[in-house]
Structure formats: structure tokens, C-alpha cells
C-alpha positions, -999 to +999 in steps of 0.1 A: +012-237-094-015-210-097-006-195-064+032-196-073+026-177-105+004-152-086+032-144-062+058-143-089+044-110-102+051-094-068+087-104-069+094-093-104+115-061-107+096-031-119+094-028-157+086+003-178+051+008-189+042-013-219+014+012-229+024+029-263+033+066-260+002+088-262-022+060-256-050+069-231-057+050-199-091+040-213-074+020-240-062-006-215-092-024-197-087-030-160-078-065-151-106-088-142-106-095-105-113-131-094-139-136-068-135-152-034-102-159-017-080-157-048-096-124-058-088-110-023-052-121-026-049-107-061-061-073-048-038-074-018-008-081-041-018-053-064-019-029-034+015-041-022+030-036-057+016-001-057+034+007-025+067-010-034+099+009-037+121+008-068+156+021-076+157+041-108+188+055-125+187+092-121+194+099-158+162+081-166+140+106-148+126+137-165+109+167-149+071+171-154+042+190-141+043+227-133+075+247-128+070+258-092+104+272-084+117+307-093+152+304-078+177+277-089+189+270-053+222+256-064+236+260-029+206+241-014+210+213-040+247+210-031+239+209+006+212+182-001+237+161-021+262+163+007+236+151+031+225+122+009+262+113+003+267+111+041+234+095+052+217+082+021+183+090+006+160+091+036+127+100+018+116+084-015+104+105-044+072+098-064+075+089-101+052+079-130+060+062-162+067+087-190+038+089-214+061+101-242+093+080-239+093+043-234+114+032-204+117+066-189+101+081-158+087+115-148+090+130-113+057+139-096+074+153-065+108+152-051+125+173-077+153+186-055+162+150-044+163+139-080+186+168-089+209+160-059+211+123-068+218+132-104+247+152-092+259+123-072+253+098-099+233+076-076+200+058-083+168+073-070+147+054-044+111+060-056+075+050-054+059+044-088+023+053-095+002+053-126-010+089-128-027+110-155-015+145-162-043+158-141-035+135-112+002+145-115-005+182-111-030+176-083-003+155-064+022+182-070-001+209-057-010+190-026+026+185-018+033+222-023+005+231+000+022+211+027+056+227+021+068+259+039+097+267+016+076+279-013+069+316-012+037+334-019+046+343-055+057+307-063+024+294-051+006+322-070+024+312-102+014+275-096-023+285-094-019+307-125-004+278-145-033+255-133-058+281-147-039+282-180-041+244-182-078+246-179-083+236-142-114+250-125-110+272-094-126+245-072-099+220-082-071+246-076-085+251-041-084+214-034-049+210-049-035+239-028-058+235+002-068+272+001-101+289-003-114+309-033-106+343-018-069+333-015-069+319-050-084+352-063-056+372-046-030+349-059-043+352-095-046+390-091-009+392-084+003+366-109-018+381-137-007+417-130+030+410-128+050+403-161+068+370-161+101+387-168+098+409-138+088+380-115+118+359-127+141+389-123+130+393-087+128+356-077+110+339-049+113+367-023+102+346+006+102+376+029+077+395+009+042+382+018+008+384+001+002+421+010+035+433-003+031+414-036-005+428-039+009+464-033+036+458-059+010+446-085-009+479-080+023+501-081+036+488-114+004+496-133+014+516-164+051+515-156+078+503-180+086+466-174+121+468-189+130+496-164+116+476-135+136+445-145+168+466-146+159+478-111+158+442-097+193+443-082+204+429-049+222+402-030+191+380-028+155+379-040+142+398-010+167+426-017+156+426-054+119+428-044+127+458-022+146+475-050+117+470-075+092+480-049+111+513-043+116+519-080+078+514-086+069+538-059+050+570-068+067+603-061+061+614-026+034+639-021+043+671-003+045+665+034+031+700+043+001+700+065-033+697+047-065+706+066-090+679+075-126+690+079-158+673+091-192+670+075-201+705+086-169+720+074-155+724+109-117+717+111-108+683+127-070+684+123-042+683+097-032+655+073+004+647+064+013+624+034+046+607+027+057+580+003+050+552+029+031+572+055-003+588+061-010+605+094-038+627+107-032+649+137-065+656+153-068+688+173-094+709+190-129+695+185-114+669+162-096+653+192-130+639+205-137+625+170-102+609+170-110+591+203-143+579+189-125+566+157-101+546+179-130+527+195-143+518+160-110+511+142-114+473+143-149+474+129-140+499+102-110+480+092-130+447+089-155+466+067-127+478+045-112+443+042-146+429+033-151+455+006-116+450-008-121+412-010-154+416-028-138+439-053-110+414-060-134+385-065-154+405-091 
């Protein structure tokens, strides 16, 4: 009879968490594990239940964690819904019991699948885990690190929100699988750009880290409302380009400017443009130009190291 009752728990359908809303995990002591063969069986059954799949009504699932998307992606959700309608849900989502509402669930990852299934009115195939708020965000961050469809600015905002929630840099690095230098650059961009402007632009997947860093420097001292108005275009990449151009400083005169060496001797002429800087070496400066070419990689590495050190300070 004891073994029958032991196996009965595995076959029971998943039930909402009985823990009162707001109660801490520490309030519920862990079950006492029996020793010997029965203890081993109990642990195996607990592991199986932790990996079991459940079907959850889509309208019983709430969003949770960090808002990691800038674009609504309605077209993508519609396409995903069409695929699920035709082939079924191929990949389960990860849920936890809602800590605030009895009988409800929160999505850890798989938000787009949940939205598509809500649109279809179909139940959501899910794995269920007992996760704290910290574990939820860590799981979401690790999933985001493995995804290629999140843009640089979306990952930067994710890191920024983790900082705002009190997570240390080391934990952010672990969650996103990046080093402290990359986190510093992400936070430099996220902190420099107003939220209204970032949302007006969108994800801009075609604009990488360097372009977002350049934009963060360009907008310093500029009117945010004017930049938001400039964010116009067919997609987020076009809106980024429009804001980047609007934030550009007036082009300096392109007339030739002399370039001299340490001894004051002329080396060539400098030409500046909005997006261009060129030095035309001539005369004795031509030999210096050739030498410079042989050292360009070393000098560029020194410049990058100095820039990275300044960003970490």
C-alpha cells in the first residue's frame, strides 16, 4: 500500500501551489527524505515530477520577469500562431506558480509562444518549476543569452533592469554569459539613452554595439523630444538611422587643414567631414604615413584598451 500511495503522487494532475501569496520559500520546510531504497525511489519520483509536462489554459498565464522586447512583433506572433495551428506546439514553455494569485502561473520563458497560443485559444504545453524572483530572472537572462533575435539594445536594457533590481555585475555576467567589459558598454548605452527615445527607435537589430555607443555620445546635451520626433521610418533600423543623422553635429568645413610634425615641419593636409576624417600625407610626410601603416594595428589596439579602461571607470 505504501508503494501504491507513493506512485499515486506522480500520476496526480499538476495542482496550483498551495503556498499562500507572499509567503517565502523558507516558510515551507523541505520534505524529509527517507533513507534506503524507499528514499531513493522518492527522490527519483520527485525528479520525474519536476520534468513532467502539463497543459495550462493560456488565459491562466501572466507575464513576469524583465521586459526584454522593444518591438511588439505582431507579424511574428501571427506567423507563429499559424505554425502552431498547423503543426502543434513543438517546444514547451517554462512556467512557475504565481506568487501573487492562487491558481495562476507566470511565464519564465516562452513569451511569444504563450501569446500565440492565447491568440489561438489553445492550452499551453509547459514545464513547471518552483522558482524565486531571482531564479526567474536568471533563467530568463540565460535564455536570452542563447537567442540571436534579441538586439544589442534589448540585451543592454535587460542588463540595466537587472542593475535596477539590485543584481551585482557578476550575476549579470553569469545570466547573460558576457564579461564585465561588455556589461559596462551595455550599461553605458542604456544609461545614456532616454527610455522614450529607445522605445521610439525600437530594437534596431541592424545597429550593433558601436553604433549605439556612438549615438549615446552624439545625443549628449540634445533635446530628447526633438530626437523622438526624428524617429521616423519603415522599421526600427530606419528609425535608428534617422535619429543618428538628426543627432549628428554640423559638418566641419572640408577645406584642407595643415598637419605638422613634432618639429613643425608639414606632413600633409587634413580633411574633415560629418562621417569622414582623412589625412593626405605628402612630401616628407609620405614616409611617416608609410611608417604609420606598419603600426596601425598596434596603435588601434592601444586606443581600444584606453577606451575600454575609460568606460569601466
